[in-house]
N, CA, C, O and CB atoms as a CASP TS submission, in Angstrom:
PFRMAT TS
TARGET T0000
AUTHOR 0000-0000-0000
METHOD Language model
MODEL 1
PARENT N/A
ATOM      1  N   MET     1      36.746  75.625  36.201  1.00  0.00           N
ATOM      2  CA  MET     1      36.940  76.875  37.189  1.00  0.00           C
ATOM      3  C   MET     1      37.735  76.977  37.382  1.00  0.00           C
ATOM      4  O   MET     1      38.538  76.154  36.941  1.00  0.00           O
ATOM      5  CB  MET     1      36.539  77.094  38.214  1.00  0.00           C
ATOM      6  N   LEU     2      38.238  78.175  38.284  1.00  0.00           N
ATOM      7  CA  LEU     2      39.611  78.801  38.975  1.00  0.00           C
ATOM      8  C   LEU     2      38.937  78.382  40.277  1.00  0.00           C
ATOM      9  O   LEU     2      37.738  78.369  40.555  1.00  0.00           O
ATOM     10  CB  LEU     2      40.112  80.696  38.752  1.00  0.00           C
ATOM     11  N   SER     3      40.429  77.907  41.299  1.00  0.00           N
ATOM     12  CA  SER     3      40.057  77.845  42.640  1.00  0.00           C
ATOM     13  C   SER     3      40.040  79.177  43.330  1.00  0.00           C
ATOM     14  O   SER     3      40.149  80.186  42.633  1.00  0.00           O
ATOM     15  CB  SER     3      40.921  76.953  43.318  1.00  0.00           C
ATOM     16  N   SER     4      39.898  79.295  44.814  1.00  0.00           N
ATOM     17  CA  SER     4      40.052  80.630  45.080  1.00  0.00           C
ATOM     18  C   SER     4      41.522  81.192  44.799  1.00  0.00           C
ATOM     19  O   SER     4      41.734  82.252  44.210  1.00  0.00           O
ATOM     20  CB  SER     4      39.652  80.831  46.476  1.00  0.00           C
ATOM     21  N   ASN     5      42.281  80.533  45.186  1.00  0.00           N
ATOM     22  CA  ASN     5      43.854  80.763  45.401  1.00  0.00           C
ATOM     23  C   ASN     5      44.260  81.123  43.685  1.00  0.00           C
ATOM     24  O   ASN     5      45.239  81.787  43.346  1.00  0.00           O
ATOM     25  CB  ASN     5      44.803  79.075  46.175  1.00  0.00           C
ATOM     26  N   ALA     6      43.447  80.628  42.931  1.00  0.00           N
ATOM     27  CA  ALA     6      43.993  80.917  41.579  1.00  0.00           C
ATOM     28  C   ALA     6      43.105  82.259  41.022  1.00  0.00           C
ATOM     29  O   ALA     6      43.500  82.979  40.105  1.00  0.00           O
ATOM     30  CB  ALA     6      43.820  79.479  40.537  1.00  0.00           C
ATOM     31  N   LYS     7      41.932  82.436  41.696  1.00  0.00           N
ATOM     32  CA  LYS     7      41.297  83.562  41.242  1.00  0.00           C
ATOM     33  C   LYS     7      42.109  84.800  42.121  1.00  0.00           C
ATOM     34  O   LYS     7      42.370  85.878  41.587  1.00  0.00           O
ATOM     35  CB  LYS     7      39.593  83.421  41.499  1.00  0.00           C
ATOM     36  N   ARG     8      42.444  84.510  43.441  1.00  0.00           N
ATOM     37  CA  ARG     8      43.261  85.892  44.156  1.00  0.00           C
ATOM     38  C   ARG     8      44.419  86.181  43.333  1.00  0.00           C
ATOM     39  O   ARG     8      44.824  87.315  43.075  1.00  0.00           O
ATOM     40  CB  ARG     8      43.882  85.645  45.802  1.00  0.00           C
ATOM     41  N   LYS     9      44.969  85.004  42.905  1.00  0.00           N
ATOM     42  CA  LYS     9      46.433  85.387  41.849  1.00  0.00           C
ATOM     43  C   LYS     9      46.043  86.175  40.624  1.00  0.00           C
ATOM     44  O   LYS     9      46.669  87.127  40.158  1.00  0.00           O
ATOM     45  CB  LYS     9      47.264  83.893  41.152  1.00  0.00           C
ATOM     46  N   VAL    10      44.914  85.645  40.163  1.00  0.00           N
ATOM     47  CA  VAL    10      44.601  86.370  38.832  1.00  0.00           C
ATOM     48  C   VAL    10      44.255  88.191  39.110  1.00  0.00           C
ATOM     49  O   VAL    10      44.534  89.098  38.325  1.00  0.00           O
ATOM     50  CB  VAL    10      43.080  85.478  38.111  1.00  0.00           C
ATOM     51  N   GLU    11      43.607  88.314  40.409  1.00  0.00           N
ATOM     52  CA  GLU    11      43.235  89.710  40.782  1.00  0.00           C
ATOM     53  C   GLU    11      44.448  90.432  41.018  1.00  0.00           C
ATOM     54  O   GLU    11      44.694  91.592  40.690  1.00  0.00           O
ATOM     55  CB  GLU    11      42.334  89.797  42.008  1.00  0.00           C
ATOM     56  N   ARG    12      45.199  89.593  41.641  1.00  0.00           N
ATOM     57  CA  ARG    12      46.747  90.537  42.119  1.00  0.00           C
ATOM     58  C   ARG    12      47.400  90.831  41.253  1.00  0.00           C
ATOM     59  O   ARG    12      48.014  91.898  41.261  1.00  0.00           O
ATOM     60  CB  ARG    12      47.832  89.951  42.952  1.00  0.00           C
ATOM     61  N   LYS    13      47.469  89.838  40.095  1.00  0.00           N
ATOM     62  CA  LYS    13      48.055  90.811  38.558  1.00  0.00           C
ATOM     63  C   LYS    13      47.343  91.635  38.016  1.00  0.00           C
ATOM     64  O   LYS    13      47.874  92.479  37.295  1.00  0.00           O
ATOM     65  CB  LYS    13      48.340  90.096  37.293  1.00  0.00           C
ATOM     66  N   ALA    14      46.018  91.626  38.199  1.00  0.00           N
ATOM     67  CA  ALA    14      45.233  92.659  37.484  1.00  0.00           C
ATOM     68  C   ALA    14      45.531  93.997  38.160  1.00  0.00           C
ATOM     69  O   ALA    14      45.325  95.097  37.648  1.00  0.00           O
ATOM     70  CB  ALA    14      43.663  92.337  37.504  1.00  0.00           C
ATOM     71  N   ALA    15      45.924  93.819  39.096  1.00  0.00           N
ATOM     72  CA  ALA    15      46.142  95.231  40.082  1.00  0.00           C
ATOM     73  C   ALA    15      46.977  96.238  39.474  1.00  0.00           C
ATOM     74  O   ALA    15      48.070  95.976  38.970  1.00  0.00           O
ATOM     75  CB  ALA    15      46.892  94.932  41.530  1.00  0.00           C
ATOM     76  N   LYS    16      46.467  97.387  39.520  1.00  0.00           N
ATOM     77  CA  LYS    16      47.263  98.429  38.768  1.00  0.00           C
ATOM     78  C   LYS    16      48.770  98.798  40.069  1.00  0.00           C
ATOM     79  O   LYS    16      48.705  98.781  41.298  1.00  0.00           O
ATOM     80  CB  LYS    16      45.949 100.084  38.381  1.00  0.00           C
ATOM     81  N   PRO    17      49.946  99.088  39.204  1.00  0.00           N
ATOM     82  CA  PRO    17      50.686  99.854  40.196  1.00  0.00           C
ATOM     83  C   PRO    17      50.614 100.728  40.820  1.00  0.00           C
ATOM     84  O   PRO    17      50.036 101.617  40.196  1.00  0.00           O
ATOM     85  CB  PRO    17      51.372 100.128  40.013  1.00  0.00           C
ATOM     86  N   LYS    18      51.002 101.146  42.177  1.00  0.00           N
ATOM     87  CA  LYS    18      50.482 101.943  43.043  1.00  0.00           C
ATOM     88  C   LYS    18      51.251 103.444  42.519  1.00  0.00           C
ATOM     89  O   LYS    18      52.383 103.222  42.090  1.00  0.00           O
ATOM     90  CB  LYS    18      50.772 101.354  44.632  1.00  0.00           C
ATOM     91  N   GLN    19      50.967 104.476  42.488  1.00  0.00           N
ATOM     92  CA  GLN    19      51.662 105.582  42.347  1.00  0.00           C
ATOM     93  C   GLN    19      52.679 106.067  43.287  1.00  0.00           C
ATOM     94  O   GLN    19      52.818 105.385  44.302  1.00  0.00           O
ATOM     95  CB  GLN    19      50.862 106.413  42.219  1.00  0.00           C
ATOM     96  N   ALA    20      53.475 107.184  43.144  1.00  0.00           N
ATOM     97  CA  ALA    20      54.098 107.872  44.232  1.00  0.00           C
ATOM     98  C   ALA    20      52.893 108.415  45.181  1.00  0.00           C
ATOM     99  O   ALA    20      51.991 109.144  44.766  1.00  0.00           O
ATOM    100  CB  ALA    20      55.067 109.078  43.657  1.00  0.00           C
ATOM    101  N   SER    21      52.981 108.077  46.149  1.00  0.00           N
ATOM    102  CA  SER    21      52.573 108.396  47.319  1.00  0.00           C
ATOM    103  C   SER    21      52.819 110.222  47.750  1.00  0.00           C
ATOM    104  O   SER    21      53.617 110.915  47.119  1.00  0.00           O
ATOM    105  CB  SER    21      53.375 107.321  48.231  1.00  0.00           C
ATOM    106  N   ALA    22      52.241 110.595  48.544  1.00  0.00           N
ATOM    107  CA  ALA    22      52.555 111.895  49.198  1.00  0.00           C
ATOM    108  C   ALA    22      53.739 111.672  50.074  1.00  0.00           C
ATOM    109  O   ALA    22      54.533 112.612  50.120  1.00  0.00           O
ATOM    110  CB  ALA    22      51.344 112.463  50.033  1.00  0.00           C
ATOM    111  N   PRO    23      53.965 110.790  50.660  1.00  0.00           N
ATOM    112  CA  PRO    23      54.990 110.771  51.533  1.00  0.00           C
ATOM    113  C   PRO    23      56.361 110.580  50.739  1.00  0.00           C
ATOM    114  O   PRO    23      57.433 111.113  51.028  1.00  0.00           O
ATOM    115  CB  PRO    23      54.726 109.692  52.557  1.00  0.00           C
ATOM    116  N   ASP    24      56.102 109.693  49.655  1.00  0.00           N
ATOM    117  CA  ASP    24      57.682 109.879  48.934  1.00  0.00           C
ATOM    118  C   ASP    24      57.859 111.288  48.176  1.00  0.00           C
ATOM    119  O   ASP    24      59.012 111.709  48.081  1.00  0.00           O
ATOM    120  CB  ASP    24      57.974 108.600  47.657  1.00  0.00           C
ATOM    121  N   SER    25      56.841 112.028  47.645  1.00  0.00           N
ATOM    122  CA  SER    25      56.955 113.160  47.066  1.00  0.00           C
ATOM    123  C   SER    25      57.733 114.193  48.028  1.00  0.00           C
ATOM    124  O   SER    25      58.500 115.086  47.667  1.00  0.00           O
ATOM    125  CB  SER    25      55.615 113.571  46.663  1.00  0.00           C
ATOM    126  N   SER    26      57.263 113.778  49.640  1.00  0.00           N
ATOM    127  CA  SER    26      57.513 115.246  50.482  1.00  0.00           C
ATOM    128  C   SER    26      58.914 114.534  50.831  1.00  0.00           C
ATOM    129  O   SER    26      59.624 115.370  51.390  1.00  0.00           O
ATOM    130  CB  SER    26      56.250 115.828  52.075  1.00  0.00           C
ATOM    131  N   VAL    27      59.357 113.704  50.747  1.00  0.00           N
ATOM    132  CA  VAL    27      60.915 113.108  50.920  1.00  0.00           C
ATOM    133  C   VAL    27      61.911 113.713  49.700  1.00  0.00           C
ATOM    134  O   VAL    27      62.881 114.437  49.922  1.00  0.00           O
ATOM    135  CB  VAL    27      60.900 111.234  50.784  1.00  0.00           C
ATOM    136  N   GLY    28      61.455 113.252  48.317  1.00  0.00           N
ATOM    137  CA  GLY    28      62.011 114.014  47.251  1.00  0.00           C
ATOM    138  C   GLY    28      62.368 115.424  47.339  1.00  0.00           C
ATOM    139  O   GLY    28      63.493 115.916  47.255  1.00  0.00           O
ATOM    140  N   HIS    29      60.780 116.247  47.598  1.00  0.00           N
ATOM    141  CA  HIS    29      61.148 117.537  48.299  1.00  0.00           C
ATOM    142  C   HIS    29      62.569 117.931  48.896  1.00  0.00           C
ATOM    143  O   HIS    29      63.447 118.687  48.481  1.00  0.00           O
ATOM    144  CB  HIS    29      60.301 117.604  49.358  1.00  0.00           C
ATOM    145  N   ALA    30      62.460 117.130  50.031  1.00  0.00           N
ATOM    146  CA  ALA    30      63.134 117.612  51.540  1.00  0.00           C
ATOM    147  C   ALA    30      64.766 117.234  50.847  1.00  0.00           C
ATOM    148  O   ALA    30      65.634 118.106  50.897  1.00  0.00           O
ATOM    149  CB  ALA    30      62.497 116.382  53.378  1.00  0.00           C
ATOM    150  N   LEU    31      64.968 116.312  50.421  1.00  0.00           N
ATOM    151  CA  LEU    31      66.222 115.831  49.340  1.00  0.00           C
ATOM    152  C   LEU    31      66.969 116.999  48.554  1.00  0.00           C
ATOM    153  O   LEU    31      68.110 117.450  48.651  1.00  0.00           O
ATOM    154  CB  LEU    31      65.574 114.821  48.088  1.00  0.00           C
ATOM    155  N   ARG    32      65.754 117.356  47.638  1.00  0.00           N
ATOM    156  CA  ARG    32      66.228 118.184  46.959  1.00  0.00           C
ATOM    157  C   ARG    32      66.665 120.009  47.495  1.00  0.00           C
ATOM    158  O   ARG    32      67.620 120.725  47.196  1.00  0.00           O
ATOM    159  CB  ARG    32      65.281 117.989  45.989  1.00  0.00           C
ATOM    160  N   SER    33      65.655 120.200  48.239  1.00  0.00           N
ATOM    161  CA  SER    33      65.969 121.286  49.110  1.00  0.00           C
ATOM    162  C   SER    33      67.391 121.177  50.043  1.00  0.00           C
ATOM    163  O   SER    33      68.105 122.175  50.144  1.00  0.00           O
ATOM    164  CB  SER    33      64.731 121.411  50.021  1.00  0.00           C
ATOM    165  N   VAL    34      67.696 120.112  50.607  1.00  0.00           N
ATOM    166  CA  VAL    34      69.213 120.163  51.413  1.00  0.00           C
ATOM    167  C   VAL    34      70.096 119.721  50.444  1.00  0.00           C
ATOM    168  O   VAL    34      71.234 119.699  50.913  1.00  0.00           O
ATOM    169  CB  VAL    34      69.419 119.160  52.811  1.00  0.00           C
ATOM    170  N   TYR    35      70.041 119.246  48.932  1.00  0.00           N
ATOM    171  CA  TYR    35      70.909 119.650  48.192  1.00  0.00           C
ATOM    172  C   TYR    35      71.465 120.729  47.835  1.00  0.00           C
ATOM    173  O   TYR    35      72.651 121.050  47.908  1.00  0.00           O
ATOM    174  CB  TYR    35      70.722 119.356  47.551  1.00  0.00           C
ATOM    175  N   GLU    36      70.011 121.650  47.189  1.00  0.00           N
ATOM    176  CA  GLU    36      70.565 122.974  46.935  1.00  0.00           C
ATOM    177  C   GLU    36      71.097 123.571  48.036  1.00  0.00           C
ATOM    178  O   GLU    36      72.175 124.062  47.702  1.00  0.00           O
ATOM    179  CB  GLU    36      69.654 123.838  46.413  1.00  0.00           C
ATOM    180  N   LYS    37      70.813 123.814  49.453  1.00  0.00           N
ATOM    181  CA  LYS    37      71.366 124.362  50.284  1.00  0.00           C
ATOM    182  C   LYS    37      72.881 124.113  50.462  1.00  0.00           C
ATOM    183  O   LYS    37      73.549 125.106  50.750  1.00  0.00           O
ATOM    184  CB  LYS    37      70.684 124.131  51.224  1.00  0.00           C
ATOM    185  N   ALA    38      73.653 122.677  50.306  1.00  0.00           N
ATOM    186  CA  ALA    38      74.439 122.600  50.061  1.00  0.00           C
ATOM    187  C   ALA    38      75.394 122.672  48.819  1.00  0.00           C
ATOM    188  O   ALA    38      76.535 122.219  48.906  1.00  0.00           O
ATOM    189  CB  ALA    38      74.304 122.085  50.517  1.00  0.00           C
ATOM    190  N   VAL    39      74.954 123.211  47.728  1.00  0.00           N
ATOM    191  CA  VAL    39      75.406 123.390  46.498  1.00  0.00           C
ATOM    192  C   VAL    39      75.800 125.131  46.809  1.00  0.00           C
ATOM    193  O   VAL    39      76.837 125.673  46.426  1.00  0.00           O
ATOM    194  CB  VAL    39      74.168 122.915  45.213  1.00  0.00           C
ATOM    195  N   GLU    40      74.716 125.785  47.571  1.00  0.00           N
ATOM    196  CA  GLU    40      74.870 126.997  47.884  1.00  0.00           C
ATOM    197  C   GLU    40      75.588 127.615  48.612  1.00  0.00           C
ATOM    198  O   GLU    40      75.594 128.840  48.731  1.00  0.00           O
ATOM    199  CB  GLU    40      74.167 127.285  48.119  1.00  0.00           C
ATOM    200  N   GLU    41      76.617 126.448  49.468  1.00  0.00           N
ATOM    201  CA  GLU    41      77.464 126.981  50.272  1.00  0.00           C
ATOM    202  C   GLU    41      78.498 127.578  50.161  1.00  0.00           C
ATOM    203  O   GLU    41      79.123 126.916  49.332  1.00  0.00           O
ATOM    204  CB  GLU    41      77.700 126.423  50.816  1.00  0.00           C
ATOM    205  N   SER    42      79.097 128.401  50.454  1.00  0.00           N
ATOM    206  CA  SER    42      80.810 128.328  49.967  1.00  0.00           C
ATOM    207  C   SER    42      81.736 127.533  50.894  1.00  0.00           C
ATOM    208  O   SER    42      81.660 127.083  52.038  1.00  0.00           O
ATOM    209  CB  SER    42      81.548 129.906  49.943  1.00  0.00           C
ATOM    210  N   ILE    43      82.827 127.559  49.706  1.00  0.00           N
ATOM    211  CA  ILE    43      83.886 126.999  50.439  1.00  0.00           C
ATOM    212  C   ILE    43      84.688 127.576  51.339  1.00  0.00           C
ATOM    213  O   ILE    43      85.127 128.726  51.313  1.00  0.00           O
ATOM    214  CB  ILE    43      84.595 126.582  49.752  1.00  0.00           C
ATOM    215  N   PRO    44      84.900 126.565  52.304  1.00  0.00           N
ATOM    216  CA  PRO    44      85.799 127.493  53.503  1.00  0.00           C
ATOM    217  C   PRO    44      87.592 127.863  52.976  1.00  0.00           C
ATOM    218  O   PRO    44      88.189 127.053  52.267  1.00  0.00           O
ATOM    219  CB  PRO    44      85.884 126.291  55.245  1.00  0.00           C
ATOM    220  N   GLN    45      88.063 128.785  53.308  1.00  0.00           N
ATOM    221  CA  GLN    45      89.323 129.211  52.985  1.00  0.00           C
ATOM    222  C   GLN    45      90.431 128.151  52.936  1.00  0.00           C
ATOM    223  O   GLN    45      91.375 128.061  52.152  1.00  0.00           O
ATOM    224  CB  GLN    45      89.651 130.199  53.881  1.00  0.00           C
ATOM    225  N   GLU    46      90.082 127.367  53.972  1.00  0.00           N
ATOM    226  CA  GLU    46      91.066 126.280  54.757  1.00  0.00           C
ATOM    227  C   GLU    46      90.991 125.390  53.676  1.00  0.00           C
ATOM    228  O   GLU    46      92.065 125.285  53.085  1.00  0.00           O
ATOM    229  CB  GLU    46      90.574 125.558  56.345  1.00  0.00           C
ATOM    230  N   MET    47      89.884 124.576  53.132  1.00  0.00           N
ATOM    231  CA  MET    47      89.726 123.471  52.240  1.00  0.00           C
ATOM    232  C   MET    47      90.621 124.308  50.585  1.00  0.00           C
ATOM    233  O   MET    47      91.513 123.784  49.919  1.00  0.00           O
ATOM    234  CB  MET    47      87.651 123.008  52.129  1.00  0.00           C
ATOM    235  N   LEU    48      90.049 125.517  50.380  1.00  0.00           N
ATOM    236  CA  LEU    48      90.710 126.040  49.274  1.00  0.00           C
ATOM    237  C   LEU    48      92.142 126.149  49.050  1.00  0.00           C
ATOM    238  O   LEU    48      92.780 125.945  48.017  1.00  0.00           O
ATOM    239  CB  LEU    48      90.309 127.115  49.162  1.00  0.00           C
ATOM    240  N   ASP    49      92.575 126.547  50.328  1.00  0.00           N
ATOM    241  CA  ASP    49      94.069 126.586  50.792  1.00  0.00           C
ATOM    242  C   ASP    49      94.871 125.076  50.555  1.00  0.00           C
ATOM    243  O   ASP    49      95.917 125.069  49.907  1.00  0.00           O
ATOM    244  CB  ASP    49      94.082 127.002  52.516  1.00  0.00           C
ATOM    245  N   LEU    50      94.373 123.945  51.058  1.00  0.00           N
ATOM    246  CA  LEU    50      94.612 122.761  51.108  1.00  0.00           C
ATOM    247  C   LEU    50      94.301 121.897  49.618  1.00  0.00           C
ATOM    248  O   LEU    50      94.824 120.798  49.434  1.00  0.00           O
ATOM    249  CB  LEU    50      93.861 122.356  52.277  1.00  0.00           C
ATOM    250  N   LEU    51      93.483 122.467  48.695  1.00  0.00           N
ATOM    251  CA  LEU    51      93.358 122.034  47.357  1.00  0.00           C
ATOM    252  C   LEU    51      94.629 122.575  46.454  1.00  0.00           C
ATOM    253  O   LEU    51      95.256 121.891  45.646  1.00  0.00           O
ATOM    254  CB  LEU    51      91.949 122.552  46.804  1.00  0.00           C
ATOM    255  N   GLY    52      94.866 123.978  46.780  1.00  0.00           N
ATOM    256  CA  GLY    52      95.983 125.026  46.078  1.00  0.00           C
ATOM    257  C   GLY    52      97.286 123.750  46.441  1.00  0.00           C
ATOM    258  O   GLY    52      97.925 123.094  45.618  1.00  0.00           O
ATOM    259  N   LYS    53      97.351 123.722  47.602  1.00  0.00           N
ATOM    260  CA  LYS    53      98.548 122.654  47.703  1.00  0.00           C
ATOM    261  C   LYS    53      98.713 121.110  47.024  1.00  0.00           C
ATOM    262  O   LYS    53      99.712 120.398  47.124  1.00  0.00           O
ATOM    263  CB  LYS    53      98.626 122.398  49.101  1.00  0.00           C
ATOM    264  N   LEU    54      97.972 120.920  46.599  1.00  0.00           N
ATOM    265  CA  LEU    54      97.865 119.615  45.471  1.00  0.00           C
ATOM    266  C   LEU    54      98.457 120.168  43.864  1.00  0.00           C
ATOM    267  O   LEU    54      98.780 119.271  43.085  1.00  0.00           O
ATOM    268  CB  LEU    54      95.899 119.063  45.284  1.00  0.00           C
ATOM    269  N   LYS    55      98.546 121.120  43.555  1.00  0.00           N
ATOM    270  CA  LYS    55      98.889 121.606  42.298  1.00  0.00           C
ATOM    271  C   LYS    55     100.288 121.406  42.522  1.00  0.00           C
ATOM    272  O   LYS    55     101.102 121.701  41.647  1.00  0.00           O
ATOM    273  CB  LYS    55      98.411 123.060  41.900  1.00  0.00           C
TER
END
């Protein structure tokens, strides 16, 4: 017969892993949104001038 501690360990191992929760998915959505906005921004002319001097 299993002790109560051993039973709890077996129950924990049998538990299914948690799926992504709503807060996790909203964080992912927010990060994607910020990334898309950054990608769409134009490069300032000063930066382009500095990059041109590197050639």
